[in-house]
DRENMAR-987752 format. One record per residue (C-alpha): z, y, x; residue in one letter. Coordinates in nm, 3 decimals, decimal comma. Example, Ala and Ser with C-alpha at 12.3 -4.5 7.8 and 13.67 -1.06 7.14 Angstrom:
BEGIN
+---------+---------+---------+---------+
!       w !       v !       u ! residuo !
+---------+---------+---------+---------+
!   0,780 !  -0,450 !   1,230 !       a !
!   0,714 !  -0,106 !   1,367 !       s !
+---------+---------+---------+---------+
This chain:
BEGIN
+---------+---------+---------+---------+
!       w !       v !       u ! residuo !
+---------+---------+---------+---------+
!   3,940 !  -1,455 !   7,305 !       m !
!   4,040 !  -1,620 !   6,976 !       a !
!   4,410 !  -1,590 !   7,065 !       r !
!   4,368 !  -1,220 !   7,142 !       r !
!   4,188 !  -1,165 !   6,811 !       a !
!   4,465 !  -1,349 !   6,628 !       e !
!   4,725 !  -1,123 !   6,784 !       a !
!   4,532 !  -0,810 !   6,683 !       l !
!   4,446 !  -0,918 !   6,329 !       v !
!   4,754 !  -1,123 !   6,245 !       g !
!   4,556 !  -1,420 !   6,112 !       l !
!   4,486 !  -1,760 !   6,271 !       p !
!   4,125 !  -1,818 !   6,383 !       v !
!   3,992 !  -2,155 !   6,261 !       v !
!   3,633 !  -2,137 !   6,392 !       a !
!   3,414 !  -1,935 !   6,628 !       t !
!   3,039 !  -1,908 !   6,681 !       s !
!   2,827 !  -1,694 !   6,916 !       p !
!   2,624 !  -1,402 !   6,780 !       v !
!   2,310 !  -1,266 !   6,946 !       a !
!   2,301 !  -0,900 !   7,048 !       g !
!   2,507 !  -0,654 !   7,243 !       g !
!   2,411 !  -0,464 !   7,558 !       t !
!   2,653 !  -0,584 !   7,823 !       g !
!   2,893 !  -0,719 !   7,560 !       t !
!   2,954 !  -1,063 !   7,412 !       t !
!   2,969 !  -1,098 !   7,032 !       l !
!   3,147 !  -1,383 !   6,855 !       t !
!   3,188 !  -1,450 !   6,485 !       k !
!   3,538 !  -1,554 !   6,380 !       l !
!   3,649 !  -1,736 !   6,069 !       r !
!   4,011 !  -1,677 !   5,972 !       f !
!   4,233 !  -1,918 !   5,783 !       n !
!   4,229 !  -1,696 !   5,473 !       d !
!   3,853 !  -1,752 !   5,434 !       g !
!   3,745 !  -1,411 !   5,566 !       t !
!   3,532 !  -1,356 !   5,874 !       s !
!   3,531 !  -1,109 !   6,160 !       g !
!   3,331 !  -1,015 !   6,465 !       l !
!   3,493 !  -0,979 !   6,806 !       v !
!   3,322 !  -0,782 !   7,080 !       k !
!   3,426 !  -0,849 !   7,439 !       t !
!   3,306 !  -0,748 !   7,785 !       m !
!   3,393 !  -0,882 !   8,129 !       p !
!   3,598 !  -0,612 !   8,305 !       h !
!   3,526 !  -0,331 !   8,056 !       p !
!   3,560 !   0,023 !   8,190 !       p !
!   3,878 !   0,202 !   8,093 !       a !
!   3,861 !   0,334 !   7,738 !       g !
!   3,544 !   0,145 !   7,643 !       f !
!   3,669 !  -0,018 !   7,324 !       f !
!   3,897 !   0,274 !   7,238 !       a !
!   3,592 !   0,502 !   7,231 !       a !
!   3,410 !   0,280 !   6,983 !       e !
!   3,723 !   0,253 !   6,771 !       a !
!   3,746 !   0,634 !   6,757 !       r !
!   3,386 !   0,655 !   6,641 !       g !
!   3,439 !   0,392 !   6,372 !       l !
!   3,744 !   0,573 !   6,239 !       r !
!   3,560 !   0,905 !   6,233 !       a !
!   3,260 !   0,764 !   6,047 !       l !
!   3,480 !   0,564 !   5,808 !       a !
!   3,605 !   0,897 !   5,673 !       a !
!   3,247 !   0,990 !   5,572 !       t !
!   3,011 !   0,838 !   5,313 !       p !
!   2,858 !   0,609 !   5,578 !       l !
!   2,932 !   0,237 !   5,548 !       s !
!   3,096 !   0,108 !   5,866 !       v !
!   3,268 !  -0,231 !   5,908 !       p !
!   3,645 !  -0,228 !   5,876 !       d !
!   3,816 !  -0,202 !   6,214 !       l !
!   4,060 !  -0,492 !   6,222 !       l !
!   4,196 !  -0,429 !   6,570 !       g !
!   4,118 !  -0,306 !   6,919 !       a !
!   4,274 !  -0,308 !   7,265 !       d !
!   4,158 !  -0,267 !   7,624 !       d !
!   3,979 !  -0,604 !   7,624 !       e !
!   3,810 !  -0,634 !   7,285 !       c !
!   3,737 !  -0,494 !   6,942 !       l !
!   3,754 !  -0,687 !   6,612 !       v !
!   3,556 !  -0,587 !   6,301 !       l !
!   3,516 !  -0,723 !   5,952 !       r !
!   3,206 !  -0,944 !   5,946 !       w !
!   2,899 !  -0,807 !   5,766 !       v !
!   2,670 !  -1,081 !   5,633 !       e !
!   2,313 !  -0,977 !   5,716 !       p !
!   2,060 !  -0,949 !   5,435 !       g !
!   1,729 !  -0,773 !   5,382 !       r !
!   1,648 !  -0,401 !   5,375 !       p !
!   1,577 !  -0,258 !   5,031 !       t !
!   1,456 !   0,078 !   4,912 !       g !
!   1,783 !   0,138 !   4,731 !       e !
!   1,998 !   0,068 !   5,037 !       s !
!   1,768 !   0,286 !   5,249 !       a !
!   1,807 !   0,578 !   5,010 !       e !
!   2,183 !   0,529 !   5,004 !       a !
!   2,184 !   0,533 !   5,385 !       l !
!   1,993 !   0,862 !   5,387 !       g !
!   2,235 !   1,026 !   5,145 !       r !
!   2,537 !   0,890 !   5,333 !       a !
!   2,405 !   1,012 !   5,667 !       l !
!   2,357 !   1,358 !   5,522 !       a !
!   2,718 !   1,343 !   5,404 !       g !
!   2,840 !   1,249 !   5,752 !       a !
!   2,641 !   1,535 !   5,905 !       h !
!   2,814 !   1,775 !   5,666 !       a !
!   3,131 !   1,725 !   5,873 !       v !
!   3,128 !   2,005 !   6,131 !       t !
!   3,341 !   2,179 !   6,392 !       r !
!   3,293 !   2,496 !   6,603 !       p !
!   3,178 !   2,334 !   6,930 !       e !
!   2,928 !   2,068 !   7,028 !       f !
!   3,061 !   1,758 !   7,202 !       g !
!   3,391 !   1,577 !   7,154 !       a !
!   3,749 !   1,588 !   7,272 !       d !
!   3,699 !   1,278 !   7,487 !       q !
!   3,410 !   1,123 !   7,677 !       d !
!   3,263 !   0,801 !   7,544 !       g !
!   3,001 !   0,539 !   7,619 !       f !
!   2,640 !   0,474 !   7,521 !       v !
!   2,587 !   0,103 !   7,564 !       g !
!   2,763 !   0,023 !   7,894 !       p !
!   2,703 !   0,373 !   8,040 !       l !
!   2,954 !   0,660 !   8,042 !       p !
!   2,875 !   0,933 !   7,789 !       l !
!   2,994 !   1,284 !   7,885 !       p !
!   3,107 !   1,492 !   7,588 !       n !
!   3,229 !   1,814 !   7,750 !       r !
!   3,227 !   2,075 !   7,471 !       p !
!   2,970 !   2,354 !   7,474 !       a !
!   2,920 !   2,649 !   7,238 !       p !
!   2,548 !   2,588 !   7,180 !       d !
!   2,337 !   2,277 !   7,141 !       w !
!   2,078 !   2,353 !   7,411 !       a !
!   2,346 !   2,377 !   7,681 !       e !
!   2,526 !   2,067 !   7,554 !       f !
!   2,206 !   1,862 !   7,529 !       y !
!   2,081 !   1,959 !   7,874 !       a !
!   2,409 !   1,915 !   8,063 !       t !
!   2,560 !   1,618 !   7,876 !       n !
!   2,265 !   1,422 !   7,742 !       r !
!   1,954 !   1,476 !   7,956 !       v !
!   2,052 !   1,565 !   8,313 !       l !
!   2,316 !   1,292 !   8,374 !       p !
!   2,073 !   1,013 !   8,282 !       y !
!   1,780 !   1,183 !   8,452 !       l !
!   1,981 !   1,175 !   8,777 !       r !
!   2,073 !   0,810 !   8,723 !       l !
!   1,713 !   0,718 !   8,644 !       a !
!   1,597 !   0,892 !   8,962 !       r !
!   1,863 !   0,712 !   9,167 !       d !
!   1,746 !   0,378 !   9,026 !       r !
!   1,375 !   0,454 !   9,077 !       a !
!   1,325 !   0,437 !   8,699 !       a !
!   1,142 !   0,770 !   8,688 !       i !
!   0,908 !   0,933 !   8,941 !       t !
!   0,964 !   1,277 !   9,093 !       a !
!   0,675 !   1,422 !   8,891 !       d !
!   0,805 !   1,267 !   8,569 !       e !
!   1,155 !   1,399 !   8,636 !       a !
!   1,015 !   1,747 !   8,700 !       a !
!   0,834 !   1,735 !   8,363 !       a !
!   1,160 !   1,653 !   8,185 !       v !
!   1,351 !   1,927 !   8,370 !       e !
!   1,083 !   2,183 !   8,288 !       a !
!   1,136 !   2,156 !   7,913 !       v !
!   1,512 !   2,214 !   7,926 !       l !
!   1,504 !   2,597 !   7,961 !       p !
!   1,283 !   2,607 !   7,650 !       r !
!   1,525 !   2,416 !   7,425 !       l !
!   1,677 !   2,729 !   7,263 !       p !
!   1,334 !   2,844 !   7,145 !       e !
!   1,208 !   2,498 !   7,049 !       l !
!   1,499 !   2,367 !   6,841 !       v !
!   1,652 !   2,583 !   6,563 !       p !
!   2,024 !   2,648 !   6,595 !       a !
!   2,249 !   2,454 !   6,356 !       e !
!   2,625 !   2,399 !   6,330 !       p !
!   2,759 !   2,099 !   6,525 !       p !
!   2,739 !   1,794 !   6,296 !       a !
!   2,931 !   1,467 !   6,321 !       l !
!   2,678 !   1,217 !   6,455 !       l !
!   2,673 !   0,841 !   6,480 !       h !
!   2,533 !   0,907 !   6,827 !       g !
!   2,348 !   0,580 !   6,890 !       d !
!   2,168 !   0,527 !   6,560 !       l !
!   1,872 !   0,313 !   6,664 !       w !
!   1,751 !   0,045 !   6,425 !       n !
!   1,957 !  -0,228 !   6,594 !       g !
!   2,273 !  -0,045 !   6,494 !       n !
!   2,185 !  -0,056 !   6,125 !       v !
!   2,282 !  -0,386 !   5,960 !       v !
!   2,123 !  -0,440 !   5,620 !       w !
!   2,400 !  -0,626 !   5,445 !       g !
!   2,366 !  -0,907 !   5,195 !       q !
!   2,588 !  -0,692 !   4,973 !       d !
!   2,312 !  -0,429 !   4,943 !       g !
!   2,470 !  -0,176 !   5,180 !       h !
!   2,319 !  -0,047 !   5,503 !       a !
!   2,606 !  -0,071 !   5,753 !       w !
!   2,611 !   0,136 !   6,072 !       t !
!   2,769 !  -0,020 !   6,380 !       i !
!   2,833 !   0,057 !   6,750 !       d !
!   2,881 !   0,434 !   6,719 !       p !
!   2,891 !   0,675 !   7,012 !       a !
!   3,011 !   0,960 !   6,792 !       s !
!   3,028 !   1,326 !   6,886 !       y !
!   2,933 !   1,660 !   6,731 !       f !
!   2,567 !   1,739 !   6,794 !       g !
!   2,240 !   1,845 !   6,635 !       h !
!   2,180 !   1,638 !   6,323 !       r !
!   1,810 !   1,590 !   6,403 !       e !
!   1,924 !   1,370 !   6,695 !       t !
!   2,046 !   1,087 !   6,467 !       d !
!   1,720 !   1,099 !   6,271 !       l !
!   1,514 !   1,091 !   6,590 !       a !
!   1,707 !   0,783 !   6,703 !       m !
!   1,626 !   0,608 !   6,376 !       l !
!   1,256 !   0,675 !   6,442 !       a !
!   1,257 !   0,567 !   6,807 !       l !
!   1,208 !   0,193 !   6,757 !       f !
!   1,110 !   0,192 !   6,392 !       g !
!   1,369 !   0,148 !   6,117 !       l !
!   1,256 !  -0,045 !   5,807 !       p !
!   1,227 !   0,183 !   5,503 !       q !
!   1,260 !   0,490 !   5,727 !       l !
!   1,057 !   0,715 !   5,496 !       d !
!   1,293 !   0,642 !   5,208 !       r !
!   1,594 !   0,712 !   5,432 !       v !
!   1,446 !   1,047 !   5,534 !       l !
!   1,340 !   1,147 !   5,183 !       d !
!   1,687 !   1,078 !   5,046 !       a !
!   1,846 !   1,264 !   5,337 !       y !
!   1,634 !   1,571 !   5,270 !       q !
!   1,720 !   1,569 !   4,902 !       e !
!   2,084 !   1,617 !   5,002 !       v !
!   2,042 !   1,827 !   5,316 !       s !
!   1,694 !   1,966 !   5,384 !       p !
!   1,586 !   1,990 !   5,747 !       l !
!   1,441 !   2,300 !   5,913 !       a !
!   1,064 !   2,333 !   5,909 !       d !
!   0,884 !   2,148 !   6,186 !       g !
!   1,156 !   1,890 !   6,240 !       w !
!   0,905 !   1,606 !   6,278 !       r !
!   0,747 !   1,791 !   6,572 !       d !
!   1,087 !   1,800 !   6,744 !       r !
!   1,161 !   1,429 !   6,720 !       i !
!   1,038 !   1,369 !   7,074 !       g !
!   1,272 !   1,628 !   7,221 !       l !
!   1,571 !   1,457 !   7,065 !       h !
!   1,443 !   1,122 !   7,194 !       q !
!   1,456 !   1,236 !   7,558 !       l !
!   1,820 !   1,132 !   7,576 !       f !
!   1,785 !   0,772 !   7,452 !       p !
!   1,461 !   0,724 !   7,648 !       l !
!   1,636 !   0,823 !   7,970 !       l !
!   1,928 !   0,593 !   7,888 !       v !
!   1,677 !   0,311 !   7,841 !       h !
!   1,509 !   0,404 !   8,170 !       a !
!   1,845 !   0,364 !   8,346 !       v !
!   1,913 !   0,029 !   8,178 !       l !
!   1,566 !  -0,124 !   8,148 !       f !
!   1,333 !   0,040 !   8,395 !       g !
!   1,049 !   0,285 !   8,460 !       p !
!   0,842 !   0,226 !   8,147 !       a !
!   1,098 !   0,436 !   7,960 !       y !
!   1,100 !   0,702 !   8,231 !       g !
!   0,727 !   0,743 !   8,181 !       a !
!   0,780 !   0,769 !   7,805 !       r !
!   1,040 !   1,041 !   7,853 !       a !
!   0,801 !   1,243 !   8,068 !       a !
!   0,521 !   1,203 !   7,812 !       a !
!   0,752 !   1,334 !   7,540 !       v !
!   0,854 !   1,632 !   7,754 !       a !
!   0,497 !   1,752 !   7,808 !       v !
!   0,376 !   1,685 !   7,454 !       r !
!   0,286 !   2,015 !   7,285 !       p !
!   0,490 !   2,104 !   6,978 !       l !
!   0,323 !   2,180 !   6,650 !       g !
+---------+---------+---------+---------+
């Protein structure tokens, strides 16, 4: 692993140490002989295009105001990033994250989706383009993982029916917006509060979607300083009325992914979200 990282980065590795985290991947901190540090992500027998997809997302987000670690190298077996020294969340870094996320979402294109499929965690992520968000969300984000969850007994038949029942109502429930460049997997574990005062976003699954989806992901497991992130975001790019009532709809996708990976408790949560009345 160290030799592969050396070949990609062009610097000798003088020390390595394991790093906790990663869903299906192994993370290792590297120290190079020039005094800098990196992070290498590896996976036993990664699916074709796994690390290339993350590299594409990092490059796309690096062209926006979001802070993402420098991509030092990638190939079929691993990905090497500049190391971010973890620190503590602050109000100032949270507000900067909100403004930067609004700036990223200002990048648009005509269709929802992406030119290539990707991955969310270890699972394939279909990105077939669609002209409207409701179609894209139903066919690329909800139904594939609903089927997988059913196959793995992570959701009951009644719970699955509740999720399916809300899909035809998506066009009336969620206001239409232009496709926005999303991080795509922006839960709190993919925000690193750096010692340098920046909030760094990692592990993207980028595509063009509804911008409320990234904000709903931030809320799913509780991001520190979330209110300051959201307030700063809205100062730059106000959200449509009632957006807080729609958070659950945007969380259907990650809840079903978690049901596939971690079991039926998340399938039950997805069903509860689907039947919750909107304000």
